[in-house]
py3Dmol code that shows the C-alpha trace and the ligand (Angstrom):
import py3Dmol

protein = """\
ATOM      1  CA  MET A   1    -107.917  21.671-103.876  1.00  0.00           C
ATOM      2  CA  PRO A   2    -110.150  20.691-106.832  1.00  0.00           C
ATOM      3  CA  ARG A   3    -108.566  20.661-110.261  1.00  0.00           C
ATOM      4  CA  LEU A   4    -109.432  22.994-113.060  1.00  0.00           C
ATOM      5  CA  SER A   5    -111.094  21.013-115.876  1.00  0.00           C
ATOM      6  CA  VAL A   6    -110.737  22.084-119.489  1.00  0.00           C
ATOM      7  CA  LEU A   7    -112.892  20.940-122.396  1.00  0.00           C
ATOM      8  CA  SER A   8    -111.208  21.431-125.756  1.00  0.00           C
ATOM      9  CA  GLY A   9    -111.349  19.980-129.262  1.00  0.00           C
ATOM     10  CA  PRO A  10    -111.832  21.139-132.842  1.00  0.00           C
ATOM     11  CA  SER A  11    -114.283  23.843-133.837  1.00  0.00           C
ATOM     12  CA  GLY A  12    -117.656  22.391-134.792  1.00  0.00           C
ATOM     13  CA  VAL A  13    -117.273  19.313-132.619  1.00  0.00           C
ATOM     14  CA  GLY A  14    -119.987  20.670-130.336  1.00  0.00           C
ATOM     15  CA  LYS A  15    -118.037  21.922-127.302  1.00  0.00           C
ATOM     16  CA  GLY A  16    -120.447  24.821-126.897  1.00  0.00           C
ATOM     17  CA  THR A  17    -123.515  22.545-127.118  1.00  0.00           C
ATOM     18  CA  VAL A  18    -122.088  20.053-124.612  1.00  0.00           C
ATOM     19  CA  VAL A  19    -121.221  22.865-122.197  1.00  0.00           C
ATOM     20  CA  ALA A  20    -124.713  24.395-122.637  1.00  0.00           C
ATOM     21  CA  LYS A  21    -126.107  20.962-121.629  1.00  0.00           C
ATOM     22  CA  VAL A  22    -123.828  20.894-118.588  1.00  0.00           C
ATOM     23  CA  ARG A  23    -125.077  24.376-117.655  1.00  0.00           C
ATOM     24  CA  SER A  24    -128.752  23.376-117.929  1.00  0.00           C
ATOM     25  CA  LEU A  25    -128.653  19.816-116.506  1.00  0.00           C
ATOM     26  CA  TYR A  26    -125.816  20.203-113.968  1.00  0.00           C
ATOM     27  CA  PRO A  27    -126.037  23.803-112.692  1.00  0.00           C
ATOM     28  CA  HIS A  28    -123.757  22.959-109.738  1.00  0.00           C
ATOM     29  CA  ILE A  29    -120.823  22.792-112.194  1.00  0.00           C
ATOM     30  CA  TRP A  30    -119.394  26.299-112.526  1.00  0.00           C
ATOM     31  CA  VAL A  31    -118.453  27.253-116.091  1.00  0.00           C
ATOM     32  CA  SER A  32    -116.177  30.176-116.921  1.00  0.00           C
ATOM     33  CA  VAL A  33    -117.527  32.924-119.231  1.00  0.00           C
ATOM     34  CA  SER A  34    -114.835  33.902-121.755  1.00  0.00           C
ATOM     35  CA  CYS A  35    -114.109  37.338-123.198  1.00  0.00           C
ATOM     36  CA  THR A  36    -114.131  37.621-126.973  1.00  0.00           C
ATOM     37  CA  THR A  37    -113.755  40.296-129.628  1.00  0.00           C
ATOM     38  CA  ARG A  38    -116.040  38.438-132.062  1.00  0.00           C
ATOM     39  CA  ALA A  39    -119.528  39.836-132.682  1.00  0.00           C
ATOM     40  CA  PRO A  40    -122.439  38.121-130.903  1.00  0.00           C
ATOM     41  CA  ARG A  41    -124.314  35.524-132.986  1.00  0.00           C
ATOM     42  CA  PRO A  42    -128.112  35.728-133.057  1.00  0.00           C
ATOM     43  CA  GLY A  43    -129.443  34.528-129.709  1.00  0.00           C
ATOM     44  CA  GLU A  44    -126.210  35.169-127.779  1.00  0.00           C
ATOM     45  CA  THR A  45    -126.387  37.469-124.746  1.00  0.00           C
ATOM     46  CA  ASP A  46    -123.486  39.487-123.339  1.00  0.00           C
ATOM     47  CA  GLY A  47    -122.361  37.934-120.056  1.00  0.00           C
ATOM     48  CA  VAL A  48    -124.011  34.557-120.734  1.00  0.00           C
ATOM     49  CA  GLU A  49    -122.183  32.771-123.580  1.00  0.00           C
ATOM     50  CA  TYR A  50    -119.378  35.376-123.688  1.00  0.00           C
ATOM     51  CA  ARG A  51    -118.416  38.823-122.498  1.00  0.00           C
ATOM     52  CA  PHE A  52    -118.204  40.703-125.800  1.00  0.00           C
ATOM     53  CA  VAL A  53    -115.376  43.265-125.640  1.00  0.00           C
ATOM     54  CA  SER A  54    -113.460  45.565-128.001  1.00  0.00           C
ATOM     55  CA  ARG A  55    -109.920  44.702-129.160  1.00  0.00           C
ATOM     56  CA  ASP A  56    -108.569  47.565-127.035  1.00  0.00           C
ATOM     57  CA  ARG A  57    -110.309  46.280-123.919  1.00  0.00           C
ATOM     58  CA  PHE A  58    -109.113  42.727-124.648  1.00  0.00           C
ATOM     59  CA  ARG A  59    -105.497  43.908-125.026  1.00  0.00           C
ATOM     60  CA  GLU A  60    -105.782  45.839-121.769  1.00  0.00           C
ATOM     61  CA  LEU A  61    -107.022  42.729-119.916  1.00  0.00           C
ATOM     62  CA  ALA A  62    -104.201  40.620-121.401  1.00  0.00           C
ATOM     63  CA  GLU A  63    -101.515  43.225-120.600  1.00  0.00           C
ATOM     64  CA  ARG A  64    -102.695  43.482-117.008  1.00  0.00           C
ATOM     65  CA  GLY A  65    -102.406  39.702-116.592  1.00  0.00           C
ATOM     66  CA  GLN A  66    -106.132  39.374-116.058  1.00  0.00           C
ATOM     67  CA  LEU A  67    -106.511  36.510-118.527  1.00  0.00           C
ATOM     68  CA  LEU A  68    -105.558  32.974-117.507  1.00  0.00           C
ATOM     69  CA  GLU A  69    -104.985  32.150-121.178  1.00  0.00           C
ATOM     70  CA  HIS A  70    -105.872  33.758-124.461  1.00  0.00           C
ATOM     71  CA  ALA A  71    -105.660  32.976-128.154  1.00  0.00           C
ATOM     72  CA  GLU A  72    -106.545  34.296-131.572  1.00  0.00           C
ATOM     73  CA  TYR A  73    -109.022  32.101-133.418  1.00  0.00           C
ATOM     74  CA  ALA A  74    -110.250  32.697-137.001  1.00  0.00           C
ATOM     75  CA  GLY A  75    -109.518  36.426-136.715  1.00  0.00           C
ATOM     76  CA  ASN A  76    -110.986  37.006-133.254  1.00  0.00           C
ATOM     77  CA  LEU A  77    -109.498  37.052-129.761  1.00  0.00           C
ATOM     78  CA  TYR A  78    -110.742  34.779-126.968  1.00  0.00           C
ATOM     79  CA  GLY A  79    -109.598  34.607-123.342  1.00  0.00           C
ATOM     80  CA  THR A  80    -110.482  33.289-119.894  1.00  0.00           C
ATOM     81  CA  PRO A  81    -110.816  35.907-117.125  1.00  0.00           C
ATOM     82  CA  ARG A  82    -108.408  34.787-114.377  1.00  0.00           C
ATOM     83  CA  GLY A  83    -110.092  36.159-111.224  1.00  0.00           C
ATOM     84  CA  PRO A  84    -113.376  34.192-111.259  1.00  0.00           C
ATOM     85  CA  VAL A  85    -111.574  30.877-111.938  1.00  0.00           C
ATOM     86  CA  GLU A  86    -109.075  31.422-109.120  1.00  0.00           C
ATOM     87  CA  GLU A  87    -111.864  32.407-106.718  1.00  0.00           C
ATOM     88  CA  GLN A  88    -113.832  29.300-107.603  1.00  0.00           C
ATOM     89  CA  LEU A  89    -110.870  26.965-107.009  1.00  0.00           C
ATOM     90  CA  ALA A  90    -109.919  28.808-103.786  1.00  0.00           C
ATOM     91  CA  HIS A  91    -113.439  28.128-102.467  1.00  0.00           C
ATOM     92  CA  GLY A  92    -112.820  24.437-103.051  1.00  0.00           C
ATOM     93  CA  ASP A  93    -115.241  24.216-105.962  1.00  0.00           C
ATOM     94  CA  PRO A  94    -114.506  22.735-109.398  1.00  0.00           C
ATOM     95  CA  ALA A  95    -114.331  24.996-112.448  1.00  0.00           C
ATOM     96  CA  LEU A  96    -114.782  24.194-116.137  1.00  0.00           C
ATOM     97  CA  LEU A  97    -113.340  26.016-119.154  1.00  0.00           C
ATOM     98  CA  GLU A  98    -114.423  25.474-122.767  1.00  0.00           C
ATOM     99  CA  ILE A  99    -111.561  26.683-124.957  1.00  0.00           C
ATOM    100  CA  GLU A 100    -109.662  25.933-128.167  1.00  0.00           C
ATOM    101  CA  LEU A 101    -106.385  24.051-128.314  1.00  0.00           C
ATOM    102  CA  GLN A 102    -103.790  26.853-127.979  1.00  0.00           C
ATOM    103  CA  GLY A 103    -105.548  28.003-124.821  1.00  0.00           C
ATOM    104  CA  ALA A 104    -105.678  24.439-123.463  1.00  0.00           C
ATOM    105  CA  ARG A 105    -101.892  24.191-123.976  1.00  0.00           C
ATOM    106  CA  GLN A 106    -101.368  27.488-122.115  1.00  0.00           C
ATOM    107  CA  VAL A 107    -103.450  26.169-119.212  1.00  0.00           C
ATOM    108  CA  ARG A 108    -101.402  22.933-119.220  1.00  0.00           C
ATOM    109  CA  ALA A 109     -98.173  24.984-119.016  1.00  0.00           C
ATOM    110  CA  ALA A 110     -99.439  27.353-116.301  1.00  0.00           C
ATOM    111  CA  MET A 111    -101.314  24.733-114.261  1.00  0.00           C
ATOM    112  CA  PRO A 112     -99.847  21.252-114.814  1.00  0.00           C
ATOM    113  CA  GLU A 113    -102.450  19.832-112.419  1.00  0.00           C
ATOM    114  CA  ALA A 114    -105.340  20.892-114.688  1.00  0.00           C
ATOM    115  CA  PHE A 115    -107.459  18.072-116.132  1.00  0.00           C
ATOM    116  CA  LEU A 116    -107.715  18.293-119.931  1.00  0.00           C
ATOM    117  CA  VAL A 117    -110.589  16.632-121.786  1.00  0.00           C
ATOM    118  CA  PHE A 118    -110.686  16.321-125.587  1.00  0.00           C
ATOM    119  CA  LEU A 119    -114.098  16.306-127.250  1.00  0.00           C
ATOM    120  CA  ALA A 120    -113.784  14.234-130.439  1.00  0.00           C
ATOM    121  CA  PRO A 121    -116.239  14.033-133.366  1.00  0.00           C
ATOM    122  CA  PRO A 122    -117.630  10.597-134.324  1.00  0.00           C
ATOM    123  CA  SER A 123    -115.691  11.006-137.645  1.00  0.00           C
ATOM    124  CA  TRP A 124    -114.026  13.664-139.867  1.00  0.00           C
ATOM    125  CA  PRO A 125    -116.904  13.753-142.451  1.00  0.00           C
ATOM    126  CA  GLU A 126    -119.306  14.341-139.572  1.00  0.00           C
ATOM    127  CA  LEU A 127    -117.186  17.232-138.281  1.00  0.00           C
ATOM    128  CA  GLU A 128    -116.936  18.722-141.792  1.00  0.00           C
ATOM    129  CA  ARG A 129    -120.721  18.467-142.122  1.00  0.00           C
ATOM    130  CA  ARG A 130    -121.260  20.214-138.780  1.00  0.00           C
ATOM    131  CA  LEU A 131    -118.794  23.021-139.594  1.00  0.00           C
ATOM    132  CA  THR A 132    -120.318  23.629-143.025  1.00  0.00           C
ATOM    133  CA  GLY A 133    -123.904  23.320-141.834  1.00  0.00           C
ATOM    134  CA  ARG A 134    -123.795  26.082-139.223  1.00  0.00           C
ATOM    135  CA  GLY A 135    -124.114  28.639-142.024  1.00  0.00           C
ATOM    136  CA  THR A 136    -123.137  31.608-139.829  1.00  0.00           C
ATOM    137  CA  GLU A 137    -119.578  32.031-141.168  1.00  0.00           C
ATOM    138  CA  ALA A 138    -118.223  33.878-144.226  1.00  0.00           C
ATOM    139  CA  PRO A 139    -116.480  31.461-146.693  1.00  0.00           C
ATOM    140  CA  ALA A 140    -112.956  32.610-145.738  1.00  0.00           C
ATOM    141  CA  GLN A 141    -113.721  32.130-142.035  1.00  0.00           C
ATOM    142  CA  LEU A 142    -115.205  28.697-142.663  1.00  0.00           C
ATOM    143  CA  ALA A 143    -112.107  27.629-144.623  1.00  0.00           C
ATOM    144  CA  ALA A 144    -109.910  28.811-141.721  1.00  0.00           C
ATOM    145  CA  ARG A 145    -112.007  26.802-139.256  1.00  0.00           C
ATOM    146  CA  LEU A 146    -111.840  23.615-141.395  1.00  0.00           C
ATOM    147  CA  GLU A 147    -108.072  23.913-141.765  1.00  0.00           C
ATOM    148  CA  ARG A 148    -107.647  24.471-138.061  1.00  0.00           C
ATOM    149  CA  ALA A 149    -109.992  21.609-137.134  1.00  0.00           C
ATOM    150  CA  LYS A 150    -107.793  19.170-139.120  1.00  0.00           C
ATOM    151  CA  VAL A 151    -104.694  20.209-137.165  1.00  0.00           C
ATOM    152  CA  GLU A 152    -106.587  20.133-133.872  1.00  0.00           C
ATOM    153  CA  LEU A 153    -107.849  16.568-134.396  1.00  0.00           C
ATOM    154  CA  ALA A 154    -104.242  15.366-134.225  1.00  0.00           C
ATOM    155  CA  ALA A 155    -103.821  16.772-130.694  1.00  0.00           C
ATOM    156  CA  GLU A 156    -106.004  14.160-129.009  1.00  0.00           C
ATOM    157  CA  HIS A 157    -103.021  12.347-127.458  1.00  0.00           C
ATOM    158  CA  GLU A 158    -102.037  15.479-125.453  1.00  0.00           C
ATOM    159  CA  PHE A 159    -105.181  15.136-123.328  1.00  0.00           C
ATOM    160  CA  ASP A 160    -105.966  13.286-120.087  1.00  0.00           C
ATOM    161  CA  ALA A 161    -109.310  11.961-121.347  1.00  0.00           C
ATOM    162  CA  VAL A 162    -111.313  11.762-124.593  1.00  0.00           C
ATOM    163  CA  ILE A 163    -115.088  11.989-124.984  1.00  0.00           C
ATOM    164  CA  VAL A 164    -116.690  11.167-128.353  1.00  0.00           C
ATOM    165  CA  ASN A 165    -119.557  13.553-129.052  1.00  0.00           C
ATOM    166  CA  ASP A 166    -122.041  11.182-130.695  1.00  0.00           C
ATOM    167  CA  ASP A 167    -124.820  12.143-128.254  1.00  0.00           C
ATOM    168  CA  VAL A 168    -124.837  15.524-126.498  1.00  0.00           C
ATOM    169  CA  GLU A 169    -126.552  14.437-123.266  1.00  0.00           C
ATOM    170  CA  ARG A 170    -124.352  11.382-122.871  1.00  0.00           C
ATOM    171  CA  ALA A 171    -121.206  13.447-123.577  1.00  0.00           C
ATOM    172  CA  ALA A 172    -122.302  16.049-120.977  1.00  0.00           C
ATOM    173  CA  ALA A 173    -122.954  13.316-118.392  1.00  0.00           C
ATOM    174  CA  GLU A 174    -119.560  11.754-119.100  1.00  0.00           C
ATOM    175  CA  LEU A 175    -117.861  15.135-118.704  1.00  0.00           C
ATOM    176  CA  VAL A 176    -119.576  15.789-115.368  1.00  0.00           C
ATOM    177  CA  ASP A 177    -118.595  12.286-114.144  1.00  0.00           C
ATOM    178  CA  LEU A 178    -114.972  12.985-115.074  1.00  0.00           C
ATOM    179  CA  ILE A 179    -115.021  16.416-113.354  1.00  0.00           C
ATOM    180  CA  GLU A 180    -116.543  14.951-110.201  1.00  0.00           C
ATOM    181  CA  ALA A 181    -114.049  12.088-110.171  1.00  0.00           C
ATOM    182  CA  GLN A 182    -111.281  14.737-110.032  1.00  0.00           C
ATOM    183  CA  CYS A 183    -112.725  16.122-106.791  1.00  0.00           C
ATOM    184  CA  ARG A 184    -112.851  12.809-104.936  1.00  0.00           C
TER     185      ARG A 184
END
"""
ligand_1 = """\
24
5GP
P -116.991 30.431 -131.269
O -116.636 31.697 -131.963
O -117.482 29.369 -132.214
O -117.909 30.626 -130.096
O -115.653 29.859 -130.628
C -114.535 29.631 -131.413
C -113.517 28.845 -130.631
O -113.017 29.622 -129.527
C -114.090 27.560 -130.005
O -113.179 26.502 -130.302
C -114.125 27.867 -128.524
O -113.929 26.708 -127.746
C -112.939 28.804 -128.399
N -112.977 29.626 -127.173
C -114.043 30.135 -126.538
N -113.674 30.822 -125.454
C -112.322 30.725 -125.379
C -111.336 31.210 -124.459
O -111.609 31.872 -123.465
N -110.048 30.921 -124.740
C -109.668 30.191 -125.827
N -108.381 29.934 -125.978
N -110.576 29.715 -126.696
C -111.881 29.977 -126.491
"""
view = py3Dmol.view(width=600, height=400)
view.addModel(protein, "pdb")
view.setStyle({"model": 0}, {"cartoon": {"style": "trace"}})
view.addModel(ligand_1, "xyz")
view.setStyle({"model": 1}, {"stick": {}})
view.zoomTo()
view.show()
């Protein structure tokens, strides 16, 4: 049975961009679509980057055990729908999640065989620059993300592999190589 692969790492490191590259260049790699209670950013489409749901709906999904993992992040809830991931693995196909650290730890606890990959920034100043430069966050939310990113950087040693995101295409290719090596 193929292993579930998880890409995690601090906010702003470019997990979303690397996974978008995987989606466009390696469409045979199935990527889970998370549920979130945060509002869509400009350019985001419901069902593509996320399924955008209300807090009530999110709580209902969590209470019914329909989320493989879930976490609160900078005031919003995020979770991985369980069914599609289990179906994918049952078919013998690899699956990829892109989630923050608390979720990655929940996956580790629930599925010890999962393969956890940490996406690291080239340096802390570079990460700070990326987090500040996005310009889509209110100041309080940005401060929360910076604080959290510092704590998350220290978690690198909990992971099975580390990819440095100095070049998005190279990082995506490295991730796909690692995922495919798990299936051999
Ligand atoms: P953003 O709001 O910038 O899209 O995502 C914020 C954080 O939530 C990112 O670190 C992203 O990886 C994480 N995230 C996205 N989906 C999930 C999920 O389903 N579960 C968890 N635990 N984190 C998620």
